[in-house]
Structures are given as structure tokens and as C-alpha cells.
C-alpha positions as CSV (number, residue, x, y, z in Angstrom):
1,M,38.3,81.7,-14.8
2,S,42.0,83.2,-14.8
3,E,41.2,85.6,-12.7
4,T,39.2,82.6,-9.9
5,T,42.7,81.0,-10.3
6,A,45.0,83.9,-9.2
7,N,43.0,84.7,-6.4
8,D,43.0,81.0,-5.3
9,K,46.6,81.2,-5.2
10,A,46.8,84.2,-3.5
11,A,44.4,82.7,-0.7
12,T,46.8,79.6,-0.5
13,A,49.6,81.6,-0.4
14,G,48.2,83.5,2.8
15,D,47.2,80.6,4.4
16,T,51.0,79.4,3.9
17,D,52.2,82.5,5.7
18,T,49.6,82.1,8.5
19,T,50.9,78.4,8.9
20,A,54.6,79.7,8.9
21,D,53.7,82.5,11.5
22,D,51.9,79.8,13.5
23,K,55.1,77.5,13.5
24,A,57.2,80.4,14.2
25,T,55.0,80.7,17.5
26,T,55.0,77.4,18.1
27,G,59.1,76.9,18.1
28,G,58.8,80.3,20.1
29,D,56.7,78.3,22.8
30,R,59.3,75.4,22.4
31,A,62.1,77.6,23.6
32,T,60.2,79.6,26.2
33,T,59.6,76.3,27.7
34,V,63.1,74.8,27.1
35,G,64.4,78.1,28.7
36,D,62.2,77.6,31.5
37,R,63.3,74.3,32.4
38,A,66.9,75.8,32.2
39,A,65.7,78.0,34.7
40,T,64.5,75.7,37.3
41,A,67.6,73.1,36.3
42,G,69.7,76.5,37.8
43,D,67.5,77.4,40.7
44,E,67.7,73.5,41.8
45,A,71.3,73.5,41.9
46,A,71.2,76.5,43.4
47,T,69.6,75.4,46.3
48,A,71.1,72.4,46.2
49,G,74.7,73.9,46.8
50,A,73.2,76.4,49.5
51,A,71.7,73.2,51.2
52,D,75.3,71.6,50.5
53,I,76.8,74.8,52.0
54,A,74.9,74.8,55.3
55,G,75.5,71.5,55.6
56,G,79.3,72.2,55.4
57,E,78.8,74.8,58.6
58,Q,77.0,72.7,60.1
59,D,79.8,70.1,60.2
60,L,82.6,72.4,61.1
61,G,80.2,73.3,63.7
62,A,79.9,70.0,65.2
63,A,83.8,69.3,64.7
64,G,84.4,72.3,66.6
65,S,81.7,71.8,69.3
66,Q,82.7,71.5,73.2
67,L,86.4,72.6,72.3
68,S,84.6,74.8,75.8
69,T,82.5,74.4,78.5
70,A,81.2,77.7,78.2
71,P,77.5,78.6,77.7
72,R,76.5,80.1,74.9
73,E,75.1,83.2,75.4
74,T,71.3,83.9,74.8
75,A,69.7,87.4,73.8
76,V,66.4,88.5,76.1
77,P,63.7,87.8,74.6
78,G,60.5,89.8,74.8
79,S,58.3,87.5,76.9
80,F,59.2,84.0,78.8
81,G,55.5,83.4,79.6
82,G,54.4,82.2,75.6
83,T,50.9,82.4,75.1
84,R,48.5,83.3,77.8
85,A,45.7,80.8,78.6
86,P,42.1,82.4,79.2
87,G,40.8,83.0,82.4
88,V,42.8,83.3,86.0
89,T,44.5,80.0,86.0
90,G,46.2,80.9,82.4
91,R,47.0,84.0,83.6
92,L,48.5,82.5,86.5
93,A,50.2,80.3,85.1
94,W,51.6,82.6,82.6
95,L,52.9,84.7,85.4
96,G,55.1,81.8,86.6
97,R,56.6,80.9,83.4
98,E,57.4,84.8,83.2
99,V,58.8,84.9,86.5
100,F,60.7,81.5,86.0
101,G,62.0,82.6,82.5
102,W,63.8,86.1,84.0
103,C,64.7,84.4,86.8
104,R,66.6,81.8,84.8
105,W,67.9,84.9,82.6
106,F,69.7,86.8,85.1
107,W,70.9,83.8,86.4
108,R,72.8,83.1,83.2
109,Q,73.7,86.4,83.4
110,L,75.2,86.5,86.8
111,T,77.6,83.4,86.3
112,S,78.9,84.3,83.0
113,M,82.5,86.0,82.4
114,R,81.3,89.0,81.9
115,I,79.8,89.8,84.8
116,A,82.5,87.6,87.1
117,L,84.5,90.1,85.8
118,L,82.6,93.2,86.6
119,L,82.5,91.8,90.0
120,L,86.1,91.1,90.0
121,F,86.6,94.4,88.9
122,L,84.3,96.2,91.3
123,L,85.8,94.5,94.4
124,S,89.1,95.3,93.4
125,L,87.9,99.3,92.6
126,G,86.1,98.7,96.2
127,A,89.4,97.6,97.9
128,V,91.0,101.0,96.6
129,P,89.1,103.5,99.6
130,G,89.9,101.2,102.3
131,S,94.0,101.7,101.5
132,L,93.6,105.6,100.8
133,I,91.2,106.3,103.8
134,P,91.5,106.0,107.4
135,Q,90.0,102.9,108.7
136,T,87.9,102.1,112.1
137,G,89.3,98.9,112.7
138,T,92.9,100.0,111.9
139,D,93.3,102.9,113.5
140,A,90.6,105.0,114.9
141,M,92.3,107.9,116.0
142,K,92.9,109.0,112.8
143,V,89.7,108.2,111.8
144,Q,88.4,110.9,114.4
145,E,91.0,113.0,113.6
146,F,89.9,113.1,109.7
147,Q,86.1,113.7,110.8
148,R,87.1,116.7,112.5
149,T,89.3,118.1,110.4
150,H,86.4,117.3,107.2
151,P,83.3,117.6,109.2
152,T,81.3,117.5,105.8
153,L,83.5,115.5,104.0
154,G,83.7,112.7,106.8
155,Q,79.9,112.5,107.3
156,V,79.4,111.7,103.6
157,Y,82.2,108.9,104.3
158,D,80.9,107.8,107.5
159,K,77.3,107.2,105.6
160,L,78.9,105.5,102.6
161,G,80.3,102.8,104.9
162,L,84.5,104.0,103.6
163,F,85.9,104.2,107.4
164,H,84.7,100.4,107.2
165,V,85.4,99.7,103.6
166,Y,85.7,95.9,104.3
167,S,82.7,95.6,107.0
168,S,80.3,97.6,104.7
169,V,77.0,96.4,103.1
170,W,77.7,97.2,99.5
171,F,81.4,95.7,99.5
172,S,79.9,92.8,101.2
173,A,77.2,92.7,98.6
174,I,79.8,92.6,95.9
175,Y,81.8,90.0,97.9
176,I,79.0,87.7,97.8
177,L,77.5,88.0,94.7
178,L,81.3,87.1,93.3
179,F,80.9,84.2,95.3
180,V,77.7,82.7,93.9
181,S,78.6,83.8,90.3
182,L,82.1,81.4,90.3
183,I,79.8,78.9,92.1
184,G,77.2,79.1,89.4
185,C,79.9,79.0,86.7
186,I,81.9,76.2,88.2
187,V,79.4,73.6,88.9
188,P,78.1,73.2,85.5
189,R,80.9,73.5,83.3
190,T,82.5,70.8,85.7
191,W,79.5,68.3,84.7
192,Q,80.2,69.1,81.4
193,F,84.1,69.1,81.3
194,A,83.4,65.5,83.0
195,G,81.3,64.6,80.3
196,Q,84.0,65.8,77.5
197,L,86.2,63.6,79.4
198,R,84.4,60.3,79.3
199,G,83.9,61.3,75.3
200,R,85.3,60.2,72.1
201,P,86.4,63.6,69.9
202,P,84.3,64.0,67.0
203,A,84.2,62.6,63.6
204,A,86.2,64.6,60.2
205,P,84.3,66.6,58.5
206,R,83.2,66.2,55.4
207,R,85.4,69.0,53.6
208,L,88.9,69.2,55.7
209,T,90.2,72.0,53.3
210,R,87.7,74.3,55.1
211,L,90.0,74.0,58.4
212,P,92.9,76.6,59.3
213,A,95.3,74.1,58.9
214,Y,95.0,71.3,55.8
215,T,97.9,69.3,53.8
216,T,97.3,66.5,51.5
217,W,99.6,63.7,49.7
218,R,98.9,60.6,47.7
219,T,100.3,57.4,48.7
220,A,100.9,54.0,47.2
221,A,100.0,52.7,51.6
222,D,96.6,50.8,51.8
223,P,94.3,53.3,53.7
224,E,93.7,51.1,56.5
225,Q,97.7,50.8,57.0
226,V,97.6,54.8,57.1
227,R,95.1,55.2,59.4
228,Q,96.6,52.9,62.0
229,A,99.9,54.6,61.2
230,A,98.6,58.1,62.3
231,L,96.5,56.3,65.3
232,G,100.1,55.0,66.6
233,I,101.7,58.7,66.1
234,L,99.1,60.5,67.4
235,R,98.6,58.1,70.6
236,Q,102.7,58.9,71.3
237,R,102.1,62.5,71.1
238,R,99.9,62.0,73.7
239,F,96.6,63.0,71.8
240,R,93.3,61.2,72.7
241,A,92.7,59.3,69.3
242,H,90.1,56.5,67.7
243,V,89.5,55.9,64.5
244,A,86.1,56.9,63.4
245,G,84.7,55.7,59.4
246,D,87.2,56.4,57.2
247,A,89.3,59.0,59.1
248,V,91.4,59.3,62.6
249,A,89.8,61.7,65.2
250,A,92.1,63.1,67.8
251,E,92.1,65.6,70.3
252,K,94.8,66.9,72.7
253,G,94.8,69.9,75.3
254,Y,92.3,69.0,77.8
255,L,94.1,70.6,81.0
256,R,93.3,73.9,78.8
257,E,89.7,73.5,80.4
258,A,91.0,72.0,83.1
259,G,93.1,74.8,84.1
260,N,90.1,77.3,83.9
261,L,88.2,75.3,86.2
262,V,91.4,74.8,88.6
263,F,91.2,78.7,88.4
264,H,87.5,79.2,89.6
265,L,87.9,76.5,92.2
266,A,91.1,78.5,93.4
267,L,89.3,81.0,93.8
268,I,86.6,80.2,95.5
269,V,88.9,78.9,97.8
270,L,90.9,82.1,98.3
271,L,87.5,84.0,99.0
272,V,86.5,81.6,101.8
273,A,89.8,81.3,103.0
274,F,89.7,85.4,103.3
275,A,86.2,85.5,104.8
276,W,86.9,82.9,107.4
277,G,90.1,84.7,108.5
278,Q,88.2,87.9,108.8
279,L,85.5,86.8,111.1
280,Y,87.9,84.8,113.6
281,K,91.0,87.1,112.5
282,T,92.6,88.8,115.9
283,E,95.3,91.5,115.7
284,G,96.7,93.3,118.5
285,D,100.1,95.1,119.6
286,K,101.9,95.1,122.4
287,L,105.0,97.4,123.5
288,V,107.6,95.3,125.5
289,V,110.6,96.5,127.4
290,E,113.7,94.7,127.5
291,G,113.7,92.3,130.9
292,D,109.6,91.8,130.6
293,G,107.4,89.7,129.0
294,F,104.0,89.1,127.6
295,S,101.4,86.6,128.1
296,N,98.6,86.2,125.1
297,T,95.8,87.3,126.9
298,L,93.5,89.9,126.2
299,L,94.6,92.2,129.4
300,Q,97.5,92.3,128.2
301,Y,97.0,94.0,124.8
302,D,97.5,97.5,124.4
303,D,94.9,97.7,121.8
304,F,92.8,94.9,120.2
305,K,90.5,94.1,117.5
306,S,88.9,91.2,116.2
307,G,86.5,89.6,113.9
308,S,82.7,89.2,114.5
309,L,83.2,85.4,115.3
310,F,86.1,86.4,117.5
311,D,85.8,84.5,121.1
312,D,88.2,84.3,124.0
313,D,88.9,80.3,123.5
314,H,90.1,81.1,119.6
315,L,93.8,82.8,121.2
316,V,96.9,80.9,120.6
317,P,98.2,80.0,124.3
318,F,101.8,81.1,123.9
319,S,104.0,83.4,126.2
320,F,107.8,85.3,125.5
321,N,110.2,87.7,127.3
322,L,112.1,90.1,125.2
323,K,115.7,89.3,126.5
324,K,117.8,91.7,124.5
325,F,117.3,94.1,121.2
326,T,120.0,94.8,119.4
327,A,119.6,97.9,116.9
328,T,122.7,99.0,114.0
329,Y,122.8,101.7,112.1
330,E,124.9,102.6,108.8
331,R,127.5,105.2,110.6
332,T,129.0,107.1,107.5
333,G,127.6,108.0,103.4
334,P,124.7,108.7,102.1
335,N,122.5,106.4,103.9
336,K,123.8,107.4,107.4
337,G,121.6,106.5,110.5
338,T,119.9,103.8,108.2
339,P,119.2,101.1,110.2
340,R,120.6,97.7,109.1
341,T,119.5,95.5,112.2
342,F,116.7,94.8,114.0
343,R,116.9,92.4,116.3
344,A,114.7,91.2,119.3
345,D,116.1,87.6,121.4
346,L,113.1,85.9,122.7
347,T,112.2,83.1,125.3
348,Y,109.0,81.4,124.2
349,S,107.0,78.7,125.8
350,V,103.8,77.3,124.5
351,G,100.8,76.3,126.6
352,A,101.1,76.5,130.5
353,D,103.5,73.9,131.1
354,G,105.7,74.5,127.5
355,K,109.2,73.9,127.2
356,E,111.3,77.2,127.1
357,K,112.6,78.2,123.9
358,R,114.8,80.7,122.4
359,T,114.1,82.6,118.8
360,A,115.5,85.6,117.4
361,V,112.5,88.1,115.8
362,E,113.6,90.3,112.8
363,V,111.5,92.7,110.6
364,N,109.5,90.4,108.2
365,E,110.6,87.1,110.0
366,P,108.2,86.9,112.3
367,L,107.3,84.1,115.4
368,K,105.2,81.7,114.3
369,I,103.0,79.5,117.0
370,G,100.2,77.7,115.2
371,D,98.2,80.5,113.7
372,A,99.5,83.3,115.7
373,R,102.5,85.3,114.0
374,V,104.4,87.5,116.5
375,Y,106.0,90.5,114.3
376,L,108.7,93.1,115.4
377,V,107.2,96.3,114.2
378,S,109.1,99.4,116.0
379,H,111.4,100.4,118.2
380,G,112.1,103.0,120.9
381,Y,114.7,103.6,123.9
382,A,112.9,103.5,127.9
383,P,115.6,105.6,130.2
384,T,115.3,104.0,133.4
385,V,114.6,106.9,136.3
386,T,114.3,107.1,139.8
387,V,112.7,109.5,141.7
388,R,112.8,110.3,145.5
389,D,110.7,112.0,148.4
390,G,111.7,114.7,150.2
391,K,113.3,112.4,152.6
392,G,115.1,110.4,150.3
393,R,112.4,107.4,150.0
394,V,112.4,105.6,146.2
395,V,108.8,106.1,145.1
396,Y,109.3,105.4,142.1
397,H,111.9,103.4,140.1
398,Q,111.3,102.3,136.1
399,A,112.5,102.4,132.9
400,V,109.9,104.6,130.9
401,P,109.3,103.9,127.0
402,M,109.3,106.8,124.6
403,L,107.7,107.2,121.7
404,P,110.4,108.3,118.5
405,I,108.9,111.3,116.9
406,D,111.4,111.0,114.0
407,S,114.1,109.0,112.1
408,N,116.9,109.6,114.7
409,E,114.8,108.2,117.4
410,T,113.9,112.0,119.1
411,S,111.6,110.6,121.7
412,Q,109.0,111.6,123.9
413,G,107.1,110.6,126.9
414,A,105.9,111.2,130.4
415,I,107.1,109.8,133.9
416,K,103.7,109.3,136.1
417,V,104.0,109.0,139.9
418,L,100.8,107.2,140.9
419,D,101.6,106.3,144.6
420,G,103.7,106.8,147.4
421,Y,104.6,110.0,147.1
422,T,104.3,112.8,150.2
423,N,105.0,116.3,150.1
424,P,106.6,118.5,152.5
425,Q,103.8,119.4,153.8
426,G,102.8,115.6,154.5
427,E,100.1,115.3,151.8
428,Q,99.4,112.6,149.7
429,E,100.1,114.2,146.0
430,Q,100.8,112.4,142.7
431,L,104.1,113.3,140.4
432,G,104.3,114.1,136.9
433,F,107.1,115.2,134.1
434,A,107.3,115.3,130.6
435,A,110.4,114.1,129.5
436,F,111.8,114.7,125.9
437,F,114.9,112.3,125.0
438,V,117.6,112.4,122.7
439,P,120.0,109.7,122.1
440,T,122.6,112.0,120.2
441,F,122.5,115.4,121.7
442,A,123.8,118.1,119.6
443,G,125.5,120.0,121.9
444,A,124.6,122.9,124.4
445,G,124.1,126.1,122.2
446,K,123.6,124.3,118.9
447,G,120.1,125.6,118.5
448,T,118.6,122.1,118.6
449,M,117.1,119.2,120.6
450,F,116.7,117.0,118.4
451,S,118.8,113.5,118.1
452,Q,121.6,113.7,115.7
453,F,121.8,110.0,115.6
454,P,119.5,107.4,116.3
455,A,121.9,105.3,118.3
456,L,123.1,105.7,122.2
457,D,126.2,108.5,121.3
458,R,125.2,110.8,123.9
459,P,122.0,110.4,125.2
460,V,120.4,113.9,127.1
461,L,116.9,113.3,128.9
462,A,115.1,116.7,129.2
463,L,112.4,117.4,132.6
464,T,109.7,119.3,133.2
465,G,108.0,118.8,136.6
466,Y,104.7,118.8,138.1
467,H,102.6,118.1,140.9
468,G,99.2,117.6,141.9
469,D,95.8,115.2,140.5
470,L,96.9,113.0,137.4
471,G,93.7,112.6,136.9
472,V,93.8,108.8,136.9
473,D,91.3,108.0,139.4
474,A,88.5,109.9,137.4
475,G,88.0,106.7,135.1
476,V,88.5,108.3,132.1
477,P,90.9,106.5,129.9
478,Q,94.4,108.4,129.4
479,N,97.4,108.4,127.2
480,V,100.4,107.0,129.2
481,Y,102.6,108.9,126.8
482,Q,101.1,112.1,127.6
483,L,100.7,114.2,130.8
484,D,96.7,116.1,131.6
485,T,98.0,119.2,133.3
486,R,94.7,120.3,133.9
487,K,94.9,119.5,138.0
488,L,98.5,119.8,137.9
489,K,100.9,122.4,138.9
490,Q,104.6,123.0,137.4
491,F,107.2,122.8,139.7
492,K,108.9,126.5,140.2
493,D,112.0,128.1,142.0
494,A,111.9,130.7,144.5
495,K,112.5,133.3,141.5
496,G,109.0,132.0,140.3
497,S,111.1,130.3,136.7
498,I,109.5,126.6,135.9
499,V,111.8,124.2,137.2
500,K,113.2,122.1,134.3
501,A,116.7,120.3,133.2
502,R,118.8,118.9,130.8
503,L,120.1,115.6,132.7
504,R,122.9,113.1,131.3
505,P,123.1,109.7,132.8
506,G,123.9,109.9,136.1
507,E,122.4,113.0,137.1
508,T,120.1,114.6,139.4
509,M,117.5,117.2,138.9
510,K,116.3,118.7,142.4
511,L,112.8,119.6,143.3
512,P,112.4,123.3,144.8
513,N,111.5,123.2,148.3
514,G,112.7,120.1,149.4
515,A,109.8,118.0,147.5
516,G,112.3,115.5,146.2
517,S,114.4,114.4,143.3
518,I,114.4,112.6,140.2
519,T,117.6,111.0,138.4
520,F,118.6,110.1,135.2
521,D,120.2,106.5,135.7
522,K,123.0,105.3,133.4
523,E,121.2,102.0,132.5
524,I,119.0,102.9,129.6
525,K,117.1,99.8,128.2
526,E,115.4,99.5,124.6
527,W,112.2,98.5,123.8
528,A,110.4,96.6,121.3
529,G,106.9,97.2,119.8
530,F,105.2,93.7,118.5
531,Q,102.1,92.9,116.3
532,I,100.4,89.6,117.3
533,V,98.1,88.3,114.5
534,Q,96.0,85.4,114.6
535,Q,94.5,84.7,111.5
536,P,93.2,81.2,110.4
537,G,93.2,80.7,107.1
538,T,95.9,81.8,105.3
539,G,97.5,78.7,104.6
540,W,94.4,78.0,102.5
541,A,94.8,81.2,100.6
542,L,97.8,80.8,100.2
543,T,97.4,77.8,98.4
544,G,94.4,79.4,96.7
545,A,96.2,82.0,94.9
546,V,99.3,79.7,94.1
547,V,96.6,77.2,92.3
548,A,94.4,80.4,90.6
549,I,98.3,81.1,89.5
550,L,99.0,77.8,88.0
551,G,95.8,77.0,86.7
552,L,95.5,80.8,84.7
553,A,98.8,79.8,83.3
554,G,97.4,76.6,82.0
555,S,94.3,77.8,80.5
556,L,96.5,80.7,78.9
557,F,99.5,78.8,77.5
558,I,98.2,75.3,77.0
559,Q,95.7,75.0,73.4
560,R,93.0,72.6,72.8
561,R,92.9,71.5,69.0
562,R,91.4,68.6,67.1
563,V,93.5,66.6,64.4
564,W,92.1,64.5,61.5
565,V,93.8,62.1,59.5
566,R,91.5,60.5,56.2
567,A,92.8,57.8,54.0
568,V,91.0,56.7,51.2
569,P,91.3,55.5,47.7
570,G,91.1,58.3,45.2
571,P,89.4,57.8,41.5
572,D,92.5,56.0,40.3
573,G,93.1,53.5,43.1
574,V,95.7,55.4,45.0
575,T,95.2,55.9,48.6
576,V,94.9,60.5,48.9
577,V,95.9,61.4,52.8
578,E,94.5,64.0,54.3
579,M,95.8,65.9,57.2
580,A,93.4,69.0,59.2
581,G,93.6,70.5,62.5
582,L,91.4,72.7,64.5
583,G,91.8,74.7,67.7
584,R,89.8,77.0,69.7
585,S,92.0,79.8,69.2
586,E,93.8,81.0,65.9
587,S,97.6,80.0,66.4
588,A,100.6,79.6,64.5
589,R,101.4,76.5,67.0
590,L,98.3,75.1,65.2
591,P,99.7,74.4,61.5
592,A,103.7,73.9,62.8
593,E,102.4,70.9,65.4
594,L,100.3,69.7,62.3
595,G,103.6,69.7,59.7
596,D,105.1,67.5,62.7
597,L,102.5,65.4,62.3
598,A,102.0,65.0,58.9
599,A,106.0,64.8,58.2
600,L,105.6,61.4,61.4
601,V,102.8,59.6,58.9
602,H,104.6,60.8,55.5
603,E,107.3,59.1,57.0
604,R,104.7,55.3,57.4
605,A,103.1,56.6,54.3
606,P,105.7,58.4,51.9
607,T,103.7,60.3,48.3
608,T,103.5,58.2,45.5
609,T,106.1,58.2,42.4
610,A,102.9,56.9,40.0
611,D,101.3,59.8,37.3
612,H,98.4,60.7,37.8
613,D,95.9,63.3,36.9
614,P,96.3,66.5,38.7
615,D,92.6,67.3,38.6
616,A,91.5,63.6,39.4
617,D,90.5,64.7,43.4
618,H,88.9,67.7,42.1
619,D,85.4,67.7,40.9
620,P,84.5,69.7,38.1
621,D,81.3,70.2,39.0
622,A,81.6,71.0,42.6
623,D,80.5,74.6,43.5
624,P,83.1,77.3,43.8
625,A,81.3,78.7,47.1
626,Q,82.0,75.4,48.9
627,E,86.0,75.5,47.6
628,P,88.3,77.0,50.6
629,D,88.4,80.7,51.0
630,A,90.0,83.1,53.4
631,A,86.5,84.4,54.6
632,T,85.3,80.8,55.4
633,S,84.2,81.1,59.6
634,V,85.6,77.9,61.1
635,P,84.4,77.9,65.1
636,A,87.2,79.2,67.3
637,E,88.1,80.1,70.8
638,G,86.8,83.6,70.4
639,A,83.3,82.3,68.9
640,E,82.6,81.2,72.4
641,K,81.8,82.6,75.9
642,K,82.0,81.6,79.5
């Protein structure tokens, strides 16, 4: 019986151990359940924190929205067509969406700032060959000479249109694309900017501490009084301000975006004016000797070129006479021979019955008549010569312009007697003289025939005579300053020597065998070369350039920024004032301006001297990730593009 009792006690003890183990297991399960609940609570807190952060970011994004009218960049999707429906109709609908999507994407790229700058760079780069390579519109003779000197390179340049850059297909394509890009950019941005002007600044973000410029203090003033004081101060500082909830929202610097739009508009005006001027432009040169004149008709020009839409009726009707040309030069020093004065004294009239007026044209001081400009571009001498035949009759008496070949006015030209001359045998002939003129002769035996000074100190005219056919009746254009000697014979004396002479004013060279004579008269006239340019749209182009500079300056130096002033009662009943600012770009001026505004508001709502808990304004349960941090991103100017 004792053994049975002992066994029962052992069994009871084993049951007790089993019960203890079960209890331990149950306790562990309960601990696990508590841990799971804690983990779940942590996950919920993390999720709430992430949502709060996302809400804060969205809140800041709303605060920084519409600080620019630039459209946002969009990436290229894989397909614009979306899901394709079965059948031919579905395929065509998908194809239409695809084409429309790609066209829309290309249009957005064309009207982006990146493409506009690229086109502007290409336009500037394309203008470089027009300055380095001779152009047919400016000097066709140089183009022909270049092609003769460089035959292979000349063909390449010709195929690429480098001899007429500004009228080439590729330059026109860049020009037109830039024009379209500017228009496509400015139209939607103008409407968007107009909408912003009609709207109000956005309400204050929930967490002003995350903005780049921030300050806060506590005051005994009522929140409404603080808001009204801040509203008045901001409006005095030319902010657009209004009360939004518990804060004052204000914005300033709209002229920045206005300057950007004005800059684009001015570029369009500049491009249109340039195109208009090139299409209707006229440009011609005329050499006028003292005492002669010019009338603005096509037949009067020595050379003339015009735009593709030019018509004869577009020429401004005027005429002028060159009364006197005055040129002075430095006589001594290192600048000896440098021109000091080039002045052409003119009389001119506008229209057929216009009153005659006097004026003086100098370098960079043209005569302005309507859209026409008369520029003084060159100068030279025109010695007067008299040619007589064997019987002493005057067959030629005229001032002959000579073209300078150096800075000292060493000049060359040709004297052509076309009609009225009869040789000793009674036959009609033409005479020609190759002329070489120097205003200041070095002297016989000096070893040079070149002029020593540009003024008329010791003028000498060297002549060589020809007779025969000048070739002017063949209908082929000739250079009036050169002789075509293919059908001419030189005058020779009885010994077979060529007849030539160096004449001073008043001296005469006799032609052999009674053929006549040529006299270098004492009167030496001067001539002036004028360039008559008529280019409409220059005033618009100048206005566009000036306005573009002003608009660019405004967009660069004016900062668009927003300021918020929040005034709310704290946990202890004392008003907490927060001020923060946000700009399109990071600038040291924003914190400084916010400091000035805060000082003005602080004068109306000074800091309270009441004791308070410094931790009263801080939420102990706030997520540290939501506190201000230097790495927190704030929408700024660099985040948006055109």
C-alpha cells in the first residue's frame, strides 16, 4: 500500500510538471502575441510617418508650384497608341494615337528651352562661314577668284551653299525652326502667366520649418492682429498678399517671368524684322566726283543688289550733289598719314519737287532719308586731263577717277577717248591711256613711283598711250579702270621706243607723228564713294534688340519669391509667429529679405517676456524624419525647365 501511494505521488508530481510546462508555453505564446502587436503598431506608425512625409512633400510642392511658366519635361514612352483593339478599325485607331502622340512629343521637344538654345547656337555657328568665306551677294568677284584659286574646295563650298550662306536652305531651315520654337514656347506660357496674374499665392505649407528661409518667435499679440500687421507690411513692400486660413500668403517678383516672356517676344520681333529687311533690302555703290551728282534710280548705280521681294517702286526718291570733299591727315608723329577728317559736303532733295537742303556726310554719320541711308565709304583723286587731236581740237576734257592701291593714295586708272578722235590719216580711232597717279611724288631718281603721303603735296601723273579699238562696242562689260589692250597698239616714237611720260600739273605729253597730245590740267578734283542702303525694319530690329536686353536683364536679376506669415495660439495661449520664404532659386537675398520683413512684423508684435516651456512648441511624438534637415529637397528654379 505504501508503494502504491508513492507511485501516485510520483504521477501527481509528473502531472504537476506537465501543467507547469503548459503554463510556460502559454506564457510564451502570450509574449509572442504582445510582440506581434508591438510590431504591428510599429508598422502602422512607420506607415503613418511615411504618409506624413509624402504629404509634407506634396504640400511643399504645392507651395512652390507655378513659380515658373516653364512646362515640365516628359520622358519618351514606349508607345503612345496604348492597347490595340482587334481588327482594321482598331489598328487604324491605334496608329492614329501613335502618330498623334509622337507629333505631340516632338512639338514639346521643339518648343523646349534646350532645343531653342541649340537652334540659336546653330544659327550663330552658321553665320561664321558668311563672315570668313566671300559671299556672292557682297563681292561676286572675290567668289570667282576663290573658285579659280581653289577649284576643288570651291565646288564643295558651292554645293554646301557657303558662298550664299544667308540664303541657303540649311540656314533658312535653322532660322524657321528657331522662329517656330519661339512662338510655340511663348504662346502657352503667356496664357499660363496671365492665369497666374489673375490667381492668388498658395496657402502656407503645414511645416514652414522645411523651407530654406525660416524664423519664429512668440508674442503676446493676438494672432489676428499679427496677420493684419503682416498683411499691411507685405503690401507696403509691393507683395501680392492675402490671408489664407491661419497665415498670410504673399508673392513678389512677377516681372521676372514677364521679363522672360518679353525677351522671347523681342527675339521674335528681331527675327521678323531681320527677315523683312533681307527680303526688301537694296544696296548699291556710287562713285561721285566733286561737282557731279546722283539720283536714286537703278541706272545711276555702279553696282546694285537687292532682296528677292524688291521692286523698283520701293526705292526712296531722292538725289544729291557732291559740292566738295575735304580730307585731312596727320603730318607728323607715328600716325603720319592717318586720316583725321573725311567729309563730303552735299546738297540733296527728296522727291521730284523737293526743296534743296545742305548737309555733310562723314564716316559713320550717314545721310538718312526715310528707310535709305547714304554712307561715305571711300575716297580718291580724279585728275583732270585734256586730249587734243593732231589739229588741236579738244576731243576729251574730263576729271578721271583713279582707284587707290595703298593707304598713301597711290592710284591707277584708265583714260578712254571713245568718240571724236581722228588720226593723222583721217581715220576714226579710239585712244586709251594707262594712268598711274601719285599725290606726293618721291622725286626723280628715288627709285619708287609710289606716293609718300596721301595729300596733294607733289602730284604726278604717269601716262602710257594706246590707239585702236577699245572693244567697248562689242557689248561685253568692261572695267572702266582698266584697258583692254588686245586690239590696241602703243604709241612709239621714231626710234621704236614706247611713248610714256610723267607729268606735273600743267604739263603736256605730245603723241608721235602729229597724233595729238594729252595735258595734265592743274585742276585735280577729289571723288567720294557712297553706299546707298535701303533696309526696312531696322527700327523694329533695334527696338527688338533693346527690349530683348531689358527683358533678359529682368529675368536674370529679378527674383520671384513667396513669403508666408503664420500666427497661431500655442499650447499655453501665447501666439506663435512663423515666417518662411521660398524662391525659384537659391539666393542669399531671400533670407536677408525675410529678415527685414520679420523685423518689421516684430516691431508690431514683439517677443513676449512671459516664461514658457521651450519644449511646449515641440511635439515629442513627431517623427525625426519630418524635422528640418539640410538634405530636405525644396522645389527651386533648377527643378523646372522651359
